[in-house]
N, C-alpha and C positions, 0 to 999 in steps of 0.2 A: 544473467540476471533474469529471474522469472517474471511472468506477467504481474503477479501480485505486487512485487516490489516496484516494478516499473510504474504500475498504476498508482501506488501510494506515493511514490516520489513525485510523479508528474502532477498528481492532484494537490499535494502539499505545496509544490513550487508555484502552481497556478494560483493558489489562494494567497501565498505569501512569498513572492520572488526574492525578498531580502532575508529569508530564513537562513541562518548560518548552517554550515555543515554539522556543527556540533549539536545544534537544536534539532536538525533533521534526523540525526542519528538517534537522539533521545526519543523523539516521537515514533520513529520506526522500530526502535528497540534493537538496533544493530550497531556494530562498532563504527567508530569514526572512519577507520580505514576502508571498511566495506562501503560506507556512504560515499567516500571519495571515489572509490572504484566505480560505483553505480553512476554517480554524476558524470564522471569522465566518459563512461560508456554512452550515456545519453548525449553528451556534447559531441563525441565522435560520430554518432549517428546523425547529428544535425537536428536533434529534437529540442535541445536546450542550448541557449547561448549565454555567455557570462559577460557581465558588465561590471567594471569597477565603479564604486561610488566616487564621484569626483570630489566631493567635499570631505572625504575621509582621509585625514593626514597619515594614518598608519597604513593605508592601502590594504587593509585586511577585510574591508567590507565589499561584498559582491552581491550582485543581483542575478538570479538564475531565471531567465525569461524563456518561456516556451516559444519555439519558433512556429510558424504556420504548419510546417511538417510535423512538429511535435504535438500540436493541437489535434491534427488529423490522426496521428498514431495513438494519442491518448483516447480518442473516441473509439478506435478499433479495440484497444486493450480493454477499455471499459466494457464494451459489449462482450468480449470473451470472458472477462472476469465475472460479469453478471451471470452468464450462462453457467460458469463453473460453480458459483455460489448457489444458484438455484438448484442445480443437481445435488450439491452437497446438502442443502436444506431438505430436499425431497428424500434423500437417503436417510438423513437423521430423523425425519418425520416418520418414515416407515419403521425404523428401528425402535423409536419410542412407542409406536402402535403395537409392535410385536412384544416389547417388554411389558407394556400395559396389559396386553392379553394374557401373557404368562403370569403376571402378578394376580390377575383376576382369577386365574385357575387355581392358585394356591389358597385354599380355603382358610380363612381366619388369620392369614399372615399379615402382619402390619409392618411395612418397611419403615426404617428410621432413616430419614433423609437428613443428613447433617452437612 
């Protein structure tokens, strides 16, 4: 599981521990199977613990709580993810500047942005 998915899963569970795996999969845009795999990996690492809802008669409701170790790891992942996104942004900014310069050199050409 890559940092981006770990980051997004941990962030979502921190904000809504009672989010179902199905809802988590929808928000992440990944399959339910991959979501289950990711959650189990985080549980195995000790970053997330699972609690059953005591008042749920179907026993299908769970809460996914970040452990203290999970909160610490989320902070580390957030820092790495932020560095990656900043580098990605900078590369995109440079590419846009180069394309703008190229367009400026094409005399009289009007691009159609659709």
